[in-house]
VOMARZA-517495 format. One record per residue (C-alpha): residue in one letter; y, x, z; residue number from 0. Coordinates in steps of 0.5 Angstrom, whole numbers, plus 500, padded with zeros to 3 digits. Layout:
residues N
<rec type="A" py="Y" px="X" pz="Z" seq="NUM"/>
...
END
This chain:
residues 169
<rec type="M" py="146" px="413" pz="301" seq="0"/>
<rec type="Y" py="151" px="410" pz="297" seq="1"/>
<rec type="S" py="156" px="404" pz="298" seq="2"/>
<rec type="S" py="161" px="401" pz="293" seq="3"/>
<rec type="I" py="164" px="397" pz="298" seq="4"/>
<rec type="F" py="166" px="404" pz="302" seq="5"/>
<rec type="G" py="167" px="407" pz="296" seq="6"/>
<rec type="G" py="162" px="413" pz="296" seq="7"/>
<rec type="I" py="156" px="417" pz="298" seq="8"/>
<rec type="T" py="154" px="419" pz="306" seq="9"/>
<rec type="T" py="148" px="422" pz="309" seq="10"/>
<rec type="D" py="149" px="419" pz="315" seq="11"/>
<rec type="P" py="145" px="413" pz="316" seq="12"/>
<rec type="S" py="149" px="410" pz="321" seq="13"/>
<rec type="A" py="155" px="410" pz="316" seq="14"/>
<rec type="M" py="151" px="406" pz="311" seq="15"/>
<rec type="V" py="152" px="398" pz="313" seq="16"/>
<rec type="I" py="152" px="392" pz="309" seq="17"/>
<rec type="P" py="157" px="387" pz="311" seq="18"/>
<rec type="I" py="154" px="381" pz="314" seq="19"/>
<rec type="D" py="158" px="376" pz="309" seq="20"/>
<rec type="D" py="155" px="380" pz="303" seq="21"/>
<rec type="H" py="151" px="374" pz="299" seq="22"/>
<rec type="M" py="145" px="379" pz="298" seq="23"/>
<rec type="V" py="144" px="378" pz="306" seq="24"/>
<rec type="H" py="145" px="371" pz="307" seq="25"/>
<rec type="R" py="144" px="368" pz="301" seq="26"/>
<rec type="G" py="139" px="373" pz="297" seq="27"/>
<rec type="H" py="144" px="373" pz="291" seq="28"/>
<rec type="G" py="142" px="380" pz="289" seq="29"/>
<rec type="V" py="137" px="385" pz="285" seq="30"/>
<rec type="F" py="134" px="391" pz="286" seq="31"/>
<rec type="D" py="130" px="397" pz="283" seq="32"/>
<rec type="T" py="126" px="403" pz="285" seq="33"/>
<rec type="A" py="126" px="410" pz="282" seq="34"/>
<rec type="A" py="121" px="415" pz="284" seq="35"/>
<rec type="I" py="124" px="422" pz="285" seq="36"/>
<rec type="M" py="119" px="428" pz="283" seq="37"/>
<rec type="D" py="121" px="435" pz="284" seq="38"/>
<rec type="G" py="128" px="433" pz="285" seq="39"/>
<rec type="H" py="128" px="429" pz="279" seq="40"/>
<rec type="L" py="129" px="421" pz="278" seq="41"/>
<rec type="Y" py="123" px="419" pz="274" seq="42"/>
<rec type="E" py="124" px="414" pz="268" seq="43"/>
<rec type="L" py="131" px="413" pz="270" seq="44"/>
<rec type="E" py="133" px="410" pz="264" seq="45"/>
<rec type="Q" py="128" px="405" pz="264" seq="46"/>
<rec type="H" py="129" px="403" pz="271" seq="47"/>
<rec type="I" py="136" px="402" pz="270" seq="48"/>
<rec type="D" py="135" px="397" pz="264" seq="49"/>
<rec type="R" py="130" px="393" pz="268" seq="50"/>
<rec type="F" py="136" px="393" pz="273" seq="51"/>
<rec type="L" py="141" px="391" pz="269" seq="52"/>
<rec type="N" py="137" px="385" pz="266" seq="53"/>
<rec type="S" py="135" px="383" pz="273" seq="54"/>
<rec type="A" py="143" px="383" pz="274" seq="55"/>
<rec type="Q" py="144" px="379" pz="268" seq="56"/>
<rec type="M" py="138" px="374" pz="270" seq="57"/>
<rec type="A" py="141" px="373" pz="277" seq="58"/>
<rec type="K" py="148" px="372" pz="274" seq="59"/>
<rec type="I" py="151" px="378" pz="278" seq="60"/>
<rec type="P" py="157" px="382" pz="274" seq="61"/>
<rec type="L" py="157" px="389" pz="274" seq="62"/>
<rec type="P" py="162" px="393" pz="279" seq="63"/>
<rec type="F" py="161" px="399" pz="274" seq="64"/>
<rec type="D" py="159" px="400" pz="267" seq="65"/>
<rec type="R" py="152" px="403" pz="266" seq="66"/>
<rec type="S" py="154" px="410" pz="265" seq="67"/>
<rec type="T" py="158" px="410" pz="272" seq="68"/>
<rec type="I" py="152" px="407" pz="275" seq="69"/>
<rec type="R" py="147" px="412" pz="272" seq="70"/>
<rec type="S" py="152" px="417" pz="275" seq="71"/>
<rec type="V" py="152" px="414" pz="282" seq="72"/>
<rec type="L" py="145" px="414" pz="282" seq="73"/>
<rec type="I" py="144" px="421" pz="280" seq="74"/>
<rec type="Q" py="149" px="424" pz="285" seq="75"/>
<rec type="T" py="146" px="420" pz="291" seq="76"/>
<rec type="V" py="140" px="423" pz="290" seq="77"/>
<rec type="C" py="143" px="430" pz="289" seq="78"/>
<rec type="A" py="147" px="429" pz="295" seq="79"/>
<rec type="S" py="141" px="427" pz="299" seq="80"/>
<rec type="K" py="137" px="434" pz="297" seq="81"/>
<rec type="C" py="131" px="430" pz="297" seq="82"/>
<rec type="S" py="125" px="433" pz="292" seq="83"/>
<rec type="Q" py="120" px="428" pz="293" seq="84"/>
<rec type="G" py="121" px="420" pz="295" seq="85"/>
<rec type="S" py="124" px="414" pz="292" seq="86"/>
<rec type="L" py="131" px="412" pz="290" seq="87"/>
<rec type="R" py="132" px="404" pz="292" seq="88"/>
<rec type="Y" py="138" px="401" pz="289" seq="89"/>
<rec type="W" py="141" px="394" pz="290" seq="90"/>
<rec type="L" py="146" px="390" pz="286" seq="91"/>
<rec type="S" py="149" px="384" pz="290" seq="92"/>
<rec type="V" py="154" px="379" pz="288" seq="93"/>
<rec type="G" py="158" px="382" pz="294" seq="94"/>
<rec type="P" py="161" px="380" pz="300" seq="95"/>
<rec type="G" py="166" px="374" pz="301" seq="96"/>
<rec type="D" py="164" px="368" pz="305" seq="97"/>
<rec type="F" py="158" px="364" pz="308" seq="98"/>
<rec type="Q" py="158" px="359" pz="302" seq="99"/>
<rec type="L" py="152" px="357" pz="298" seq="100"/>
<rec type="S" py="156" px="359" pz="292" seq="101"/>
<rec type="S" py="158" px="366" pz="290" seq="102"/>
<rec type="S" py="165" px="363" pz="287" seq="103"/>
<rec type="G" py="168" px="367" pz="294" seq="104"/>
<rec type="C" py="165" px="373" pz="292" seq="105"/>
<rec type="R" py="171" px="378" pz="289" seq="106"/>
<rec type="N" py="167" px="384" pz="288" seq="107"/>
<rec type="P" py="160" px="385" pz="286" seq="108"/>
<rec type="A" py="157" px="391" pz="290" seq="109"/>
<rec type="L" py="152" px="397" pz="289" seq="110"/>
<rec type="Y" py="148" px="400" pz="294" seq="111"/>
<rec type="A" py="143" px="406" pz="294" seq="112"/>
<rec type="V" py="138" px="409" pz="299" seq="113"/>
<rec type="V" py="134" px="415" pz="298" seq="114"/>
<rec type="I" py="127" px="415" pz="302" seq="115"/>
<rec type="E" py="124" px="421" pz="303" seq="116"/>
<rec type="S" py="116" px="421" pz="302" seq="117"/>
<rec type="P" py="112" px="428" pz="302" seq="118"/>
<rec type="S" py="107" px="426" pz="297" seq="119"/>
<rec type="L" py="104" px="420" pz="294" seq="120"/>
<rec type="P" py="099" px="417" pz="298" seq="121"/>
<rec type="E" py="091" px="418" pz="296" seq="122"/>
<rec type="P" py="088" px="412" pz="293" seq="123"/>
<rec type="S" py="083" px="409" pz="297" seq="124"/>
<rec type="G" py="082" px="402" pz="294" seq="125"/>
<rec type="C" py="084" px="396" pz="297" seq="126"/>
<rec type="K" py="081" px="389" pz="299" seq="127"/>
<rec type="V" py="082" px="383" pz="296" seq="128"/>
<rec type="I" py="084" px="377" pz="299" seq="129"/>
<rec type="T" py="086" px="369" pz="297" seq="130"/>
<rec type="S" py="093" px="368" pz="300" seq="131"/>
<rec type="S" py="095" px="361" pz="302" seq="132"/>
<rec type="I" py="102" px="363" pz="300" seq="133"/>
<rec type="P" py="104" px="360" pz="293" seq="134"/>
<rec type="V" py="105" px="364" pz="287" seq="135"/>
<rec type="K" py="113" px="365" pz="285" seq="136"/>
<rec type="S" py="115" px="362" pz="279" seq="137"/>
<rec type="Q" py="115" px="366" pz="272" seq="138"/>
<rec type="Q" py="123" px="366" pz="272" seq="139"/>
<rec type="F" py="123" px="370" pz="279" seq="140"/>
<rec type="A" py="117" px="374" pz="278" seq="141"/>
<rec type="V" py="120" px="378" pz="272" seq="142"/>
<rec type="M" py="126" px="379" pz="276" seq="143"/>
<rec type="K" py="127" px="384" pz="281" seq="144"/>
<rec type="N" py="131" px="380" pz="286" seq="145"/>
<rec type="V" py="131" px="381" pz="293" seq="146"/>
<rec type="N" py="127" px="375" pz="295" seq="147"/>
<rec type="Y" py="121" px="378" pz="297" seq="148"/>
<rec type="L" py="119" px="373" pz="303" seq="149"/>
<rec type="P" py="113" px="371" pz="299" seq="150"/>
<rec type="N" py="110" px="378" pz="298" seq="151"/>
<rec type="A" py="112" px="380" pz="305" seq="152"/>
<rec type="L" py="108" px="373" pz="308" seq="153"/>
<rec type="T" py="102" px="375" pz="303" seq="154"/>
<rec type="K" py="102" px="382" pz="306" seq="155"/>
<rec type="V" py="102" px="379" pz="313" seq="156"/>
<rec type="E" py="097" px="374" pz="312" seq="157"/>
<rec type="G" py="092" px="380" pz="309" seq="158"/>
<rec type="S" py="093" px="385" pz="315" seq="159"/>
<rec type="F" py="090" px="379" pz="319" seq="160"/>
<rec type="S" py="084" px="379" pz="315" seq="161"/>
<rec type="C" py="082" px="386" pz="315" seq="162"/>
<rec type="P" py="081" px="391" pz="321" seq="163"/>
<rec type="A" py="087" px="395" pz="324" seq="164"/>
<rec type="S" py="084" px="401" pz="321" seq="165"/>
<rec type="T" py="085" px="399" pz="314" seq="166"/>
<rec type="R" py="092" px="396" pz="315" seq="167"/>
<rec type="S" py="098" px="399" pz="311" seq="168"/>
END
């Protein structure tokens, strides 16, 4: 796990915290991406970083580091984890500051990264299609990997109520 707020990598989950005044936490002003880890290597990392940086630009979040430093931090985080199969999820936040709506009180954007181990990819078993009452995201937010996944989460909850417990994921 990595935090630019604390300036490094830790393998202790209890040491990985995000300040409550981080605008990603209380205002949703953040973006993220996820890259697969296969045989200890990050799959298509360059494309993921491109999308991540594009999302940051769309969300008007300045970068705490240049692209090459972000890439290096992500690779070092995976190496420190010793994970061979899983995913690397990373977030960019406008940063901690205050509890106002505006991010003008945020002085330093924050980069966070977490390695999530998973032994193997799940076997495809198909899925059930439902019609959801949750409105579709606007195009602007549908193409940006932002941290507001509430519509997605609510759709998943709604879908889980429409199928037997044995088929929920």
